[in-house]
N, C-alpha and C positions, 0 to 999 in steps of 0.2 A: 907664660903663654896664655892666650885667651881663646875663648870660644864664644861666638855670637850666634844667637838662635832667633829665627823668625818663623811665625806661622801665619797662614792666611787661608781664607776660604773663597771658593768660587761658587756662586749660587745661581742656579737656573731653575725655572719651574717647567713642568711638563706633565702630561697625562701618564697614568700607570701603564707600563708595558712589561713583557716578560724579561727577566734578567738573563744576561749571557753568562755562561760558565766556561771554564777552561783557562789556559795560560794566556799571557799577554803577547799578542803577535807582533812581529816586526813589520814595519811598513816603510814607505817613503813618502816624503812631502816635498814637492817641487824638486824631485830628483835627489833628495838628501835623506839619509837614514833616520828612522825614528821608531817609536813604539806606539801602539794603539791601545788605549784603555777604553773599555765600553762596559756598561752595565744594563743595557736595554733602554735606558732613559737618556744618557749622555754618551758622547763619543769624543775623546780627547786625544789628539796627536801630540806627542812630546818628542822633540828632536834629541838625538843622542849627542849633538853638538850643543853644549851649554844648558841642557835640560830645559830648553825653551818650549813654552806652551804655544804651539803653532796654529792649531785648528781645533775649535770647540763647537759642537753642534748638538742640537736636540735630535734624538733618533727619529722622532715622529714628525719632524719638520720636512715637508716635501721639498722645500727649496734648499735645505741643508745650509742655511746661512750661518756663518761664523762671525762673531763680532771682532775677532782678532785680525789685525792688518796683515795681509799677504802681499809683499812687494812684487812677487811674481805675477800676481793678478793685475797689478797696476804699474807696469814697467815705466810708464812716463812719469808718474808721480814719484816713483822710487829712484829716479835718475838713472834708469837702465840697469839697476843692480840686479833685479830679478832673482828669485829663488832664495833670497836671504843668505847669500854666500858669506856676507860679512857678519852674520849672526843677528842682524837687527830685523826681526819680524815678530809678529804675535806679541806675547808677553815674555820678555827676557829679563835677565838679571844683569845689572851693571855693578860689577865688583872686580877689582877694588878701584873704583873711579867712575864718575859720571861725566859725560861729555868729553871734550877734547883733553888729552893729557897736556901737562906743562912741557916746555921745551926740554927740560931735563928728563922727565918721564919718557917722552917720545924718543930721546936719544938712547934710553935704556931699553927700548923695545916695547913700552907699554902702549897698547892700542886704545882707540876711542872706546869709552864705556868700560874700560878694564878688560881683564882676561877671561872672566867666567863665561861670558856668552860665546866665546870661541873655543872653550875647552872640550876636548874629546872625553866623554864621560864613560866610565865603567857602569854597566847596567845589571841590576839584580831585580828579579821579580818574584812574587810569591802570592799565595792565596791562603788565608786562614778563615775558615767559616764563610761568611758572606762578604769578606773584605779582600779585594784585590789591591796589591801594592806594587809599586815600582820605585826602586831607589837608584839614583844616579850620583856618582862621585867622580870628581875631577880635581887634579892638582893644578894650581896656578904657579908656574915656575918663577915668574918675576916677582910677584908679591909674596911668594912663599906662604901660600895658604892652601887649604883644602876645602872645596865647596861640595856640600852634599844636599841633595834635594829629594824628598820622598813624596810620592803621590799616592793617595789612598782613595779608593772608590768602593762604596758599599752597594750591594745589590738592591735595586728598587728605590734608591735615593737620588735626589737631584742636586747633590753636593759633591764636590771634589775637594779633598783636603790636600793642601800643599804645605809641607813642613821643610824648612831650610835651615842649614847650619853651616857656619864658616869657622874653620879652625886655623889659628895662627901656628905656623910651623917654626917660627923663630923662638929664640930664648928670651924675648923681652916683649912687653906690650907696646902697642901703637894704635893710633886712631884707624877706624875702618870707614871707608866710603862705599855705601851700599844703597842702591836704588832699585826698586821693582819697576821696570820700564814697560808699562802697558801701552800698546799702540793699537788703536781702533781703526777700522776701515769702513768704507761704504758698504751698505746703506745706513750704517749706524751713526755715521757723521755725514750729514747732508748739508751742502751749502744753502744758506737761506732758511734752514730749519733748525739748526743746532747752534747754540751760542756757547762760546768758551770765554769765560770772564776771569781776569786776573788783574792784580795791581801793577799797572804799567810803571809806577814809580819805584817798584822793588824788583823789576825784572831785569834780565841781562840778555841781550841779543848777540849771538856769535856771528862772525862774518861767514 
């Protein structure tokens, strides 16, 4: 059996404000359940489906602009999906698979981008000193894996720590397909002002 571990940091700068104390409250985003982490400088909404980072704002920003893409805000661009019902919004994780599954995987029930972004997560939160944490855990029944993601926020800091772990529940090792799927939205991606550059000779376009 194997266990794969990833860590990442989300960084934003802001002026100093008072830190919030207390437990992590439940919330909704586009009508779907989540939890709200806040430390007086940052506010992050995490969905209980897939542990997706759905909405991130600076507390002192009067416009409360989030760089994370919200398909409910742009239904035309989202193809009418609205609300991220299929789990593709904000910053989500694609495990165990990225993009469309193969015909064999699809026949076995594997969805696009794997199971993790659709998993119903068990949620545990706590506070130790100046650190508020939320841990979400969900089982992926087709891939036979367990995905755990822990978010930590320190009072007075403009950093959110995201620590992720994937555990194989089978009795043998196998390759893992894992992608951190960040999706950005307007006005952070503006036509005519933002350039996305990549090697066209090494790319692959899906139908």
